[in-house]
N, C-alpha and C positions, 0 to 999 in steps of 0.2 A: 431362650436367649433374648428374643425380642421383648418378651415380657419384662425381663430384668433391665434392659436398656430403657424401656418406657418408665419403669419405676424410678430408676436413677434420675432420669430427666425430670420427672415430676417432683422428686425430692429436691433437686437443685433449684428448680423454678420456685418451689414453695419457700425455701430458705432465702433465695435471692429477693423475692418480693417482701418477705418478712424483714430482712435487713435494710431494705430501702427506707422503711419507716424509722430506722434508728439514726437517720441523718440529721436530726435536730429540728425538723419541721420548719426550716427557714428562720429560725430564731437568730437575731442579730446580737452578737456579743462584741462590744467595743471596749477594749482595754486601753486605757490611757497610758502611753509610754512616756510622755513628756508632760511636765507640770504646766499649769496655766501661766505661771510666772515665766517659765523658760520660753514658752511660745511667744509671750509678749516681748521678752528680751530679743528673741530672734527676729520678730517682726520689726521692732524698733531699729535693729541693726540693718536689716534689709532696706528700710526706709532711709536711714542716714547714709547708707552706701549708694543710694540712688537706684536701687534695684526695683523698687516699686514706687508708684506715684502717691501723692497725698490722698487721692480718692481711694486707691487700693488699700492704703494703710488704715484709713478710717473704717472702711468696710470690713476688713479682716479683724481689726481690733474689736469692733462690735460683735462679730461672729464668735471670736474667742471668748469674750466676756459673757456672751449669752449662753454658750455651751458649758461654761463653768458653773452656771447656776442650776 
């Protein structure tokens, strides 16, 4: 009975360790949900509505355009 339990535990540990490697290895996948144009429109609206400063607007606009390339 103890032998069977030990075998079951070893099998579970083996499969558990094997499946950990199936996690993608830390690969980053970034799917773009919003177009660059829409991001710029949203940014412009936030700026016109006074939600962000001129400095924040320019910084984020440059970031959006850089990421688009």
